[in-house]
A tleap script that builds the chain and sets N, CA, C and O, in Angstrom:
source leaprc.protein.ff14SB
mol = sequence {
  NMET HIE ALA THR THR GLU GLY GLU PRO GLU
  TRP ARG ARG VAL ARG VAL TRP PHE GLY GLU
  PHE ALA ILE ALA ASP SER THR CYS VAL SER
  ASP LEU ALA ASP LYS LEU GLU ALA LEU HIE
  ARG GLN ARG PHE ALA ARG LEU LEU ILE THR
  ASN GLU PRO VAL THR PRO PRO CASP
}
set mol.1.N position { 0.836 -1.237 0.000 }
set mol.1.CA position { 0.016 -0.003 0.000 }
set mol.1.C position { 0.834 1.253 0.023 }
set mol.1.O position { 1.785 1.375 0.796 }
set mol.2.N position { 0.458 2.217 -0.848 }
set mol.2.CA position { 1.146 3.529 -0.785 }
set mol.2.C position { 0.801 4.262 0.441 }
set mol.2.O position { -0.337 4.142 0.894 }
set mol.3.N position { 1.695 5.032 1.043 }
set mol.3.CA position { 1.383 5.714 2.276 }
set mol.3.C position { 1.979 7.235 2.139 }
set mol.3.O position { 3.013 7.526 1.537 }
set mol.4.N position { 1.197 8.053 2.757 }
set mol.4.CA position { 1.686 9.422 2.795 }
set mol.4.C position { 2.807 9.568 3.819 }
set mol.4.O position { 3.149 8.604 4.505 }
set mol.5.N position { 3.394 10.791 3.929 }
set mol.5.CA position { 4.507 11.043 4.807 }
set mol.5.C position { 4.085 10.819 6.310 }
set mol.5.O position { 4.936 10.509 7.143 }
set mol.6.N position { 2.845 10.971 6.620 }
set mol.6.CA position { 2.459 10.807 7.980 }
set mol.6.C position { 2.094 9.298 8.377 }
set mol.6.O position { 1.785 8.965 9.521 }
set mol.7.N position { 2.170 8.446 7.304 }
set mol.7.CA position { 1.862 7.006 7.606 }
set mol.7.C position { 0.440 6.704 7.274 }
set mol.7.O position { 0.049 5.543 7.401 }
set mol.8.N position { -0.350 7.612 6.872 }
set mol.8.CA position { -1.739 7.408 6.436 }
set mol.8.C position { -1.785 6.859 5.020 }
set mol.8.O position { -0.928 7.157 4.187 }
set mol.9.N position { -2.803 6.053 4.768 }
set mol.9.CA position { -2.768 5.420 3.422 }
set mol.9.C position { -3.145 6.433 2.395 }
set mol.9.O position { -3.852 7.388 2.715 }
set mol.10.N position { -2.677 6.263 1.083 }
set mol.10.CA position { -2.981 7.207 0.064 }
set mol.10.C position { -4.364 6.878 -0.562 }
set mol.10.O position { -4.692 5.721 -0.823 }
set mol.11.N position { -5.128 7.916 -0.780 }
set mol.11.CA position { -6.488 7.812 -1.253 }
set mol.11.C position { -6.501 8.062 -2.780 }
set mol.11.O position { -5.818 8.966 -3.259 }
set mol.12.N position { -7.245 7.296 -3.511 }
set mol.12.CA position { -7.248 7.362 -5.026 }
set mol.12.C position { -8.728 7.488 -5.506 }
set mol.12.O position { -9.639 7.013 -4.828 }
set mol.13.N position { -8.937 8.081 -6.587 }
set mol.13.CA position { -10.259 8.244 -7.260 }
set mol.13.C position { -10.094 7.513 -8.597 }
set mol.13.O position { -9.259 7.839 -9.441 }
set mol.14.N position { -11.003 6.446 -8.727 }
set mol.14.CA position { -11.034 5.663 -9.916 }
set mol.14.C position { -12.299 5.978 -10.705 }
set mol.14.O position { -13.377 5.899 -10.115 }
set mol.15.N position { -12.258 6.322 -11.962 }
set mol.15.CA position { -13.357 6.677 -12.780 }
set mol.15.C position { -13.376 5.926 -14.097 }
set mol.15.O position { -12.351 5.593 -14.692 }
set mol.16.N position { -14.576 5.691 -14.500 }
set mol.16.CA position { -14.716 5.110 -15.918 }
set mol.16.C position { -15.480 6.224 -16.717 }
set mol.16.O position { -16.511 6.760 -16.311 }
set mol.17.N position { -14.870 6.499 -17.867 }
set mol.17.CA position { -15.376 7.579 -18.667 }
set mol.17.C position { -16.092 7.037 -19.985 }
set mol.17.O position { -15.558 6.205 -20.718 }
set mol.18.N position { -17.303 7.565 -20.207 }
set mol.18.CA position { -17.918 7.369 -21.554 }
set mol.18.C position { -17.981 8.708 -22.130 }
set mol.18.O position { -18.865 9.504 -21.812 }
set mol.19.N position { -17.008 8.986 -23.020 }
set mol.19.CA position { -16.886 10.301 -23.598 }
set mol.19.C position { -16.560 11.282 -22.447 }
set mol.19.O position { -15.574 11.118 -21.728 }
set mol.20.N position { -17.414 12.293 -22.304 }
set mol.20.CA position { -17.161 13.313 -21.223 }
set mol.20.C position { -17.878 13.015 -19.902 }
set mol.20.O position { -17.847 13.818 -18.969 }
set mol.21.N position { -18.525 11.842 -19.843 }
set mol.21.CA position { -19.343 11.489 -18.737 }
set mol.21.C position { -18.704 10.391 -17.960 }
set mol.21.O position { -18.330 9.340 -18.480 }
set mol.22.N position { -18.586 10.688 -16.632 }
set mol.22.CA position { -18.084 9.575 -15.718 }
set mol.22.C position { -19.212 8.634 -15.343 }
set mol.22.O position { -20.120 9.035 -14.615 }
set mol.23.N position { -19.186 7.360 -15.830 }
set mol.23.CA position { -20.289 6.436 -15.563 }
set mol.23.C position { -19.986 5.666 -14.305 }
set mol.23.O position { -20.908 5.022 -13.806 }
set mol.24.N position { -18.882 5.658 -13.774 }
set mol.24.CA position { -18.593 5.069 -12.523 }
set mol.24.C position { -17.464 5.823 -11.842 }
set mol.24.O position { -16.463 6.180 -12.463 }
set mol.25.N position { -17.665 6.074 -10.452 }
set mol.25.CA position { -16.698 6.930 -9.840 }
set mol.25.C position { -16.642 6.344 -8.383 }
set mol.25.O position { -17.650 6.211 -7.689 }
set mol.26.N position { -15.379 6.007 -7.984 }
set mol.26.CA position { -15.161 5.406 -6.655 }
set mol.26.C position { -13.901 6.139 -6.018 }
set mol.26.O position { -12.951 6.488 -6.719 }
set mol.27.N position { -13.949 6.337 -4.727 }
set mol.27.CA position { -12.735 6.887 -3.995 }
set mol.27.C position { -12.438 5.794 -2.864 }
set mol.27.O position { -13.268 5.469 -2.015 }
set mol.28.N position { -11.169 5.278 -2.961 }
set mol.28.CA position { -10.743 4.300 -1.960 }
set mol.28.C position { -9.268 4.341 -1.819 }
set mol.28.O position { -8.584 5.093 -2.513 }
set mol.29.N position { -8.717 3.456 -0.835 }
set mol.29.CA position { -7.291 3.453 -0.636 }
set mol.29.C position { -6.572 2.896 -1.888 }
set mol.29.O position { -7.175 2.179 -2.687 }
set mol.30.N position { -5.301 3.231 -2.040 }
set mol.30.CA position { -4.610 2.908 -3.187 }
set mol.30.C position { -4.573 1.418 -3.521 }
set mol.30.O position { -4.656 1.101 -4.708 }
set mol.31.N position { -4.456 0.485 -2.592 }
set mol.31.CA position { -4.335 -0.974 -2.949 }
set mol.31.C position { -5.755 -1.428 -3.632 }
set mol.31.O position { -5.817 -2.126 -4.644 }
set mol.32.N position { -6.813 -0.951 -2.959 }
set mol.32.CA position { -8.108 -1.345 -3.489 }
set mol.32.C position { -8.362 -0.598 -4.922 }
set mol.32.O position { -9.004 -1.151 -5.815 }
set mol.33.N position { -7.875 0.534 -5.042 }
set mol.33.CA position { -8.015 1.363 -6.190 }
set mol.33.C position { -7.277 0.641 -7.372 }
set mol.33.O position { -7.804 0.627 -8.484 }
set mol.34.N position { -6.133 0.076 -7.158 }
set mol.34.CA position { -5.419 -0.609 -8.089 }
set mol.34.C position { -6.125 -1.849 -8.648 }
set mol.34.O position { -6.074 -2.167 -9.836 }
set mol.35.N position { -6.771 -2.507 -7.725 }
set mol.35.CA position { -7.608 -3.709 -8.035 }
set mol.35.C position { -8.862 -3.282 -8.825 }
set mol.35.O position { -9.175 -3.862 -9.864 }
set mol.36.N position { -9.555 -2.283 -8.327 }
set mol.36.CA position { -10.702 -1.763 -9.011 }
set mol.36.C position { -10.450 -1.308 -10.395 }
set mol.36.O position { -11.201 -1.593 -11.328 }
set mol.37.N position { -9.324 -0.556 -10.516 }
set mol.37.CA position { -8.874 -0.193 -11.830 }
set mol.37.C position { -8.653 -1.394 -12.821 }
set mol.37.O position { -9.102 -1.326 -13.965 }
set mol.38.N position { -8.030 -2.382 -12.421 }
set mol.38.CA position { -7.877 -3.620 -13.251 }
set mol.38.C position { -9.155 -4.247 -13.565 }
set mol.38.O position { -9.335 -4.706 -14.693 }
set mol.39.N position { -10.074 -4.308 -12.652 }
set mol.39.CA position { -11.381 -4.885 -12.946 }
set mol.39.C position { -12.111 -4.039 -13.909 }
set mol.39.O position { -12.712 -4.574 -14.841 }
set mol.40.N position { -12.107 -2.784 -13.759 }
set mol.40.CA position { -12.776 -1.832 -14.710 }
set mol.40.C position { -12.194 -1.963 -16.125 }
set mol.40.O position { -12.927 -1.885 -17.111 }
set mol.41.N position { -10.870 -2.165 -16.216 }
set mol.41.CA position { -10.188 -2.211 -17.481 }
set mol.41.C position { -10.591 -3.504 -18.199 }
set mol.41.O position { -10.638 -3.540 -19.428 }
set mol.42.N position { -10.899 -4.633 -17.386 }
set mol.42.CA position { -11.379 -5.875 -17.987 }
set mol.42.C position { -12.838 -5.733 -18.541 }
set mol.42.O position { -13.167 -6.189 -19.636 }
set mol.43.N position { -13.667 -5.081 -17.717 }
set mol.43.CA position { -15.088 -4.960 -17.999 }
set mol.43.C position { -15.389 -3.902 -19.085 }
set mol.43.O position { -16.217 -4.111 -19.971 }
set mol.44.N position { -14.656 -2.715 -18.975 }
set mol.44.CA position { -14.832 -1.616 -19.920 }
set mol.44.C position { -13.606 -1.407 -20.733 }
set mol.44.O position { -13.008 -0.334 -20.655 }
set mol.45.N position { -13.191 -2.369 -21.515 }
set mol.45.CA position { -11.897 -2.373 -22.275 }
set mol.45.C position { -11.782 -1.240 -23.120 }
set mol.45.O position { -10.673 -0.726 -23.266 }
set mol.46.N position { -12.858 -0.747 -23.741 }
set mol.46.CA position { -12.719 0.417 -24.739 }
set mol.46.C position { -12.964 1.763 -24.183 }
set mol.46.O position { -12.910 2.744 -24.925 }
set mol.47.N position { -13.226 1.870 -22.939 }
set mol.47.CA position { -13.508 3.189 -22.257 }
set mol.47.C position { -12.200 3.711 -21.526 }
set mol.47.O position { -11.281 2.937 -21.260 }
set mol.48.N position { -12.166 4.864 -21.259 }
set mol.48.CA position { -11.064 5.511 -20.480 }
set mol.48.C position { -11.270 5.214 -19.024 }
set mol.48.O position { -12.373 5.371 -18.500 }
set mol.49.N position { -10.205 4.782 -18.358 }
set mol.49.CA position { -10.206 4.554 -16.946 }
set mol.49.C position { -9.176 5.383 -16.300 }
set mol.49.O position { -8.006 5.250 -16.657 }
set mol.50.N position { -9.519 6.278 -15.326 }
set mol.50.CA position { -8.535 7.080 -14.645 }
set mol.50.C position { -8.379 6.652 -13.144 }
set mol.50.O position { -9.320 6.250 -12.459 }
set mol.51.N position { -7.147 6.776 -12.730 }
set mol.51.CA position { -6.911 6.494 -11.268 }
set mol.51.C position { -6.051 7.697 -10.747 }
set mol.51.O position { -4.870 7.802 -11.078 }
set mol.52.N position { -6.607 8.513 -10.009 }
set mol.52.CA position { -5.906 9.802 -9.640 }
set mol.52.C position { -5.889 9.910 -8.123 }
set mol.52.O position { -6.805 9.409 -7.472 }
set mol.53.N position { -4.848 10.568 -7.518 }
set mol.53.CA position { -4.768 10.902 -6.121 }
set mol.53.C position { -5.772 11.851 -5.711 }
set mol.53.O position { -6.035 12.805 -6.443 }
set mol.54.N position { -6.380 11.673 -4.566 }
set mol.54.CA position { -7.231 12.702 -3.967 }
set mol.54.C position { -6.860 12.879 -2.388 }
set mol.54.O position { -6.104 12.129 -1.771 }
set mol.55.N position { -7.500 13.955 -1.881 }
set mol.55.CA position { -7.304 14.142 -0.459 }
set mol.55.C position { -8.143 13.165 0.312 }
set mol.55.O position { -9.230 12.826 -0.155 }
set mol.56.N position { -7.720 12.688 1.455 }
set mol.56.CA position { -8.482 11.772 2.223 }
set mol.56.C position { -9.821 12.315 2.683 }
set mol.56.O position { -9.925 13.507 2.973 }
set mol.57.N position { -10.855 11.479 2.760 }
set mol.57.CA position { -12.101 11.963 3.266 }
set mol.57.C position { -12.114 12.339 4.727 }
set mol.57.O position { -11.240 11.906 5.477 }
set mol.58.N position { -12.993 13.060 5.117 }
set mol.58.CA position { -12.987 13.466 6.559 }
set mol.58.C position { -13.583 12.370 7.469 }
set mol.58.O position { -13.651 12.546 8.685 }
savepdb mol mol.pdb
quit
């Protein structure tokens, strides 16, 4: 798992894009985000999948 300098886990936002519209949007810790991205790439092979860092939820 990726961690920030304080030892907290890194949070990521994974989205599936259909043109300019996000049809799936999830925010989770980096390990889960990597798995989710891989699953989305299998399911939505022709769509754009993004996995970006975000600030942790409160």
